[in-house]
N, C-alpha and C positions, 0 to 999 in steps of 0.2 A: 504494500500500500504506500510505503514511503516513496517508491519510484513513481507512482502515479501522482503524488502530491508534487514532486519535483517537475514532472512533465507538465502538469497543469499550471504550475507557477511560471514555467517557461513560456507557455502559449498565451498566458494572460497579458504579459507585458505590463503588469500593474506596478505601481510604485509602493503600494501599501502604506502610504504616509498618513499622518494624522491630518485632520481637517476640522474646520469649525463644525461642532456637533450640535449647534442650536439654531441653525438658519431656518426661518419659517419658509414653508413651501407655497403657501397661498392656496392649499387644497382643503383647508378646514382642519388639518391635523398638524402636529409638530413633525418636522423632518425626521425621517428614519436615520439613525446613526449606527455606526459600527457596534457600539455597546448594546443598543436596544436590539439590533439584529441578532447579536450573539445570545441575548436573553431569550428571544423568540425561538431560536434554534434549540437552545437548551430545554425549552418548554415542550417541544414536540419531538425532538430527536433523542437518540441515546448514544452513549459512548463518545461524547463530544471531546475532541482534542484540539487545542489551539496551538499553532506554530507560526510565529511571525505574521499574525493577522489572518492567516488561513485557518478555517475551521473545518475539521473532518468529523463526520458523524454518520449514524445509521438512521434511516427513516424507511419504514415499510420494507424492511429486509434489503435495502439498497444502500451501498456506501455513497455518501454525498460529500462534496467539498464545496464550501462557500468561499469565494474570492471576493473581497470587498475593497474597493478603492474610493474612499471618501473624497480625495482630492479631485478625482475626475467624475464623481457622482455615479459610480457604476457598482453593480453587484452581479455576480455570476454564480449560479449553482450548477455544478456538473457532477455527473456520475458515469464512470467508465462502463461501457457495455461489452465490448470485445475488441480484440485486435483487428485492424482493418484487413489483414491478410486472411483472417478466418471468415470474412463475409462471403456467403455462398451466392451463387448465381441467382439473380433476381432480387436479392435482399436490398441492394442499394436502391433499386427502383422503388421498392416498397417503402424504404425510409423516406425517399423524396416525396412520394405520394402521401405518406402519413404527415409529413411536414405541412402539406397543403390541406388535408382533409381531417385528420384525427389527432394531430399532436397538440392542438390548442396553443397555449403560450410557450410550451417547451418545444424543443426541436432536437432532431438528430444532427450531429455534426462530427467532423473528423479533424484530427490534428495529430501530428507526429505518430502516425500509424495506429491510432486508437479511435474507435467509434465511441462517442459520448452522447448521453442525453443531457441537454443544457437548457438553462433558463437565464436570460440576460435582461436586466432592467435598470433604470436609474435608481440609485439608492434612496435619494431623499424623498421620493414620492411613494415609496412602498409603505404598506400598512401591515400589521400583524396578519390580517386575513390573507393578504396577497402573498406574504412570505410562506404561510402555511399551505396555500394553494400551489405555490411554486414547488415546494418540497414534495407535495403529493404528485404533481404532474411529472416532475423529473423521475421520481421513483417508479411511477406507473409506466412511463415511457420506456425506461430501462428494463423493467420487468416484463413488458409485453413484446420486446424485440423478438422476432422470429415467430410470433403468433399473430396477434391483432394489431400491433404497432399503434397503440393509442395512449393518450395521457389522461383520459377522463371519459365521462359519459357522453359529452357532446361530440358530434361529428358533422362536418359540413357535407351536404349531399354531393355525390358523384354524379355527374351528368354525362 
């Protein structure tokens, strides 16, 4: 798992620096901060481990990693699915179709030879409900790879 954290840190390009954690967002709620985000993750996830601003945890039997960059107002939740070399014929097309129809806010993505389930969003505008939904979507998308390729109950119709 340590290797995956290093890979994800390399692909993120984030600075992981501190930022003003009290800026208002204008959305009727206080801006999400790294510390509040970590509190939300601890509330819903298990086995939480922090390392240099990265948070590794388990949710819905899926290993997740949260990469948070307050300086650039970004948050990324990722979960490794499998190595790209192990993707079978037709699975890449199914991942791309799922990204359009059934993956909701999470997506399949590849980097450095790994397929990931990923959710990317501005940090400041997140709410606890959105973070919990993101955790669920990423874990479901990871866990349904190779079968239904979905991240929740909603699916856009195929025409």
